[in-house]
Legacy VTK file of the C-alpha trace (Angstrom):
# vtk DataFile Version 3.0
C-alpha trace
ASCII
DATASET POLYDATA
POINTS 93 float
67.420 88.443 126.105
69.567 91.198 124.769
68.815 93.209 121.659
71.928 91.733 120.003
70.663 88.178 120.468
70.312 86.585 116.997
66.789 85.337 117.731
65.628 88.824 118.736
67.317 90.347 115.701
65.664 87.801 113.401
62.259 88.466 114.983
62.684 92.235 114.566
63.633 91.832 110.905
60.682 89.559 110.168
58.135 91.758 111.952
59.329 95.016 110.396
59.557 93.483 106.913
56.068 91.985 107.035
54.481 95.092 108.537
56.203 97.335 105.985
54.922 95.145 103.151
51.362 95.140 104.474
51.312 98.900 105.057
52.895 99.586 101.668
50.283 97.422 99.977
47.498 99.353 101.674
48.952 102.786 100.895
50.506 102.395 97.434
47.973 100.117 95.829
47.113 100.672 92.189
44.131 102.784 91.335
40.715 101.341 90.597
41.118 101.888 86.857
44.505 100.161 86.794
43.091 97.164 88.649
40.222 96.958 86.156
42.451 97.185 83.085
45.487 95.179 84.198
43.900 92.924 86.784
45.109 92.197 90.270
48.378 90.351 89.688
49.705 90.474 93.199
48.275 90.547 96.624
48.942 91.285 100.206
51.098 88.184 100.640
53.404 89.166 97.798
53.909 92.659 99.209
54.629 91.213 102.645
57.231 88.842 101.216
58.876 91.606 99.185
58.999 93.724 102.360
60.586 90.815 104.201
63.223 90.433 101.502
63.948 94.159 101.647
64.259 94.031 105.427
66.867 91.279 105.198
68.686 93.188 102.471
68.708 96.361 104.568
69.998 94.454 107.598
72.855 92.856 105.694
73.827 96.058 103.889
73.899 97.935 107.194
76.150 95.249 108.635
78.361 95.328 105.557
78.864 99.087 105.837
79.207 98.990 109.636
76.024 100.961 110.326
74.402 98.467 112.718
75.763 99.790 116.007
72.615 99.645 118.109
68.993 98.598 118.186
67.753 101.907 116.769
70.173 101.696 113.855
68.971 98.139 113.249
65.329 99.220 113.106
66.113 102.143 110.792
68.241 100.021 108.437
65.678 97.233 108.275
62.771 99.623 107.715
64.621 101.618 105.101
65.672 98.465 103.271
62.095 97.180 103.213
60.672 100.471 101.945
63.328 100.898 99.245
62.895 97.369 97.894
59.094 97.702 97.956
59.299 101.015 96.127
61.725 99.618 93.514
59.512 96.568 93.038
56.490 98.778 92.500
58.388 100.971 90.007
59.581 97.992 87.979
56.108 96.493 87.830
LINES 1 94
93 0 1 2 3 4 5 6 7 8 9 10 11 12 13 14 15 16 17 18 19 20 21 22 23 24 25 26 27 28 29 30 31 32 33 34 35 36 37 38 39 40 41 42 43 44 45 46 47 48 49 50 51 52 53 54 55 56 57 58 59 60 61 62 63 64 65 66 67 68 69 70 71 72 73 74 75 76 77 78 79 80 81 82 83 84 85 86 87 88 89 90 91 92
């Protein structure tokens, strides 16, 4: 299978999006006091799904702007998209 195979590309996007969401949830979680006052309104699954959505957004924006020329560019675009959407989601909340 080549790196440009749609199944491989889909798998890469899903894995990077889910891993980015899980890692972001572990690193950027709210403080203890915030959890006590506001309650835990989201969990690990929500962060993973937001990361997945960001990964797909990053992939499609990279393709739209012609930045997806190779596998490394794909990984960077997907990871960056996931992190940006996770960060924006956390800022809005």
